[in-house]
N, C-alpha and C positions, 0 to 999 in steps of 0.2 A: 171277707173279700173287700168290704168297704175301706178298712184301714190301708190296705194296699194301694187302692186308687188314690186316697188322699196323699199318701206318701209319694206316689209317682207324680201326681199333680204339683206338689210343693217342690220336688226335685226338678221338674220341668221348668217351673217359675224361676227357681234359683239359677238354673243354667242360663236361661234366656236373659236374666238381668246382668249376669257376669259377662256376657258377650258384649253388651253395651259398654260396661266398664273397660273391657280389653281394648275395644275400638278407641275409646278415648285416650287410653294409655299409649297405644301405638301411633296415635295421631293420624287415624283414618276417619275422623269425624268431619263435621261440615267445613272446618277451617282448613283442612288439608286433603283435598280431593285427589291428589296425586298418589297418596298411599306411600310416599317416599319419605325418608328421614332426611330432610334438607339441611339439618344441623350437623350430623355426624356421618352422613351416608356417602362421604367421598371414598371412591374405590380407584385406587391407582391402576388397576388392570383395565379400566375403562376410559382412560384419558384420551381426549381428542382435541383438535383444534378446528374452530368453526368461524367462518367469516360471514357477516350479514350486516343488515342495516336495522337500526332501532326502531321499533313501530309502538313502544310503550315504555315508560320509565316509571318505576314505583320505589323511590329512594327517600320518601319522607321520614323524618326523624320519629321513631316510635319502636314498638315491639316488633319481633318477627324479622324476616329477612328482606333486605333490599333486593330488587330484581329489575331485569329489563327483559322485554320480549323482543326477539329478534325475528327477521325473516331472512332465511338463507335458501336460495334455490326453490322458493315457494313453500318452504316448510317453516311452521312456527316453532321457535325454540325458546324456552324460559331459561335465561341465564341468572342463577341465584348467586348474588354477590356477597351474601353473609350478612351479619348483624346489621341492622339499620343504624344503631348508635355508632358503630365503628365506621360504617360508610359515610355517615354525617361528618365525622372528623377527619378521615383519611382518604375518602373517596375523590374521584375526579368528576369534573362537570360532564354528564352525559345528556344528550338531547335527541328527541325523535328526529330521525333522518340521518343521524350520524352513522358512518360505517365503523364497525368495530370488529376485532378478532378476539375470540375468547378461547382459552385453554382451560380444560377442566375435565371432571368426571361426568360422563354422559350415562343417562338412564332414561327409560320411558316409564311414565307413571301409569297407574291404572285408569287414569282419565285419558289416556291416549296421547298425551303431550309429551314432548321430548324435553328433558331437563338436563342442564349442564351446571354442576357445582363448581363455580369458577375458581381456578387457581390464579389466573392472570387475565386481565383484560386491557386491551390496547384500542383507544379511539384513534383510528387513523385519519379522521376528519380533522381532528384538533391536534394530532400528534402528541397525545398523552398516553400514560400507561400506569396501572397500578397492580402490585402482586398482592393477592389476598391469601394465599396459602403457599407453603414450601413444596418441594418436589414430591414429599410423602404425603401431602394433603393436610397438614396441620395447619389450622388457621393462624394468621399472624396476631389476632386479638387474644390468642391463648398463651402468648409469650414466645420464647425461643428466639431464633436468630433475627427474624423480622419484626418481632413484637417488642424488641427493646430489652429482652431478658438476656439470660445466658446463651452464648452461642454454641456451647458444648452440646453435642448430639441434636442440633437444631433440625437436621434433615431426617431424623429417625421419627417413626410413628410414636405415639404415646405409649409408655411402657404398660404391659399387661401384668397384673398381679397374679402370682400362682399360689395356689394352695399346696401346703406340704402334703405329701403322700399320707403321712400318719394321721391326718385330720379328715381325710376323705371318708365318706360313709358313716361318720359319727362314732367310730371306734367300736370294739368288741364285736365285729362282724364275724358271724359263723361260730360263736362261742356259745 
């Protein structure tokens, strides 16, 4: 009976340590309280347009995403602008108090905050605008029509690789 208890204890310890690794993999740790994938989580089915005024700007050059916090009808919205290094090169001057209109994919994080992964932002105070993604949600920094690369298929989402039916399941199934 003792070896069974030891095995159960070891399996429990392994399972608990793997859940910590899974949280780090999915970006649910301390650095990403939203639980959302802000890099590739653009969903064309949730596109909306929001107008509000800027209450916070985080566009310093570095790692991660540039973002602005907006207030729209008393609701705080985090507008994710994309890679900070791209924003530093191609972004527009945004300041606290500016009125802006953002168009993008809307989602609510597990932290209760509404996020918009921005496709286009217009600063109506300064009459400036920048497009960050095409209609399909592909970031301009990934190439394509707006990123300076080929314009062919620029409005299509990134291609999905398909596996041939003969390779599924590792072969010799049922033999």
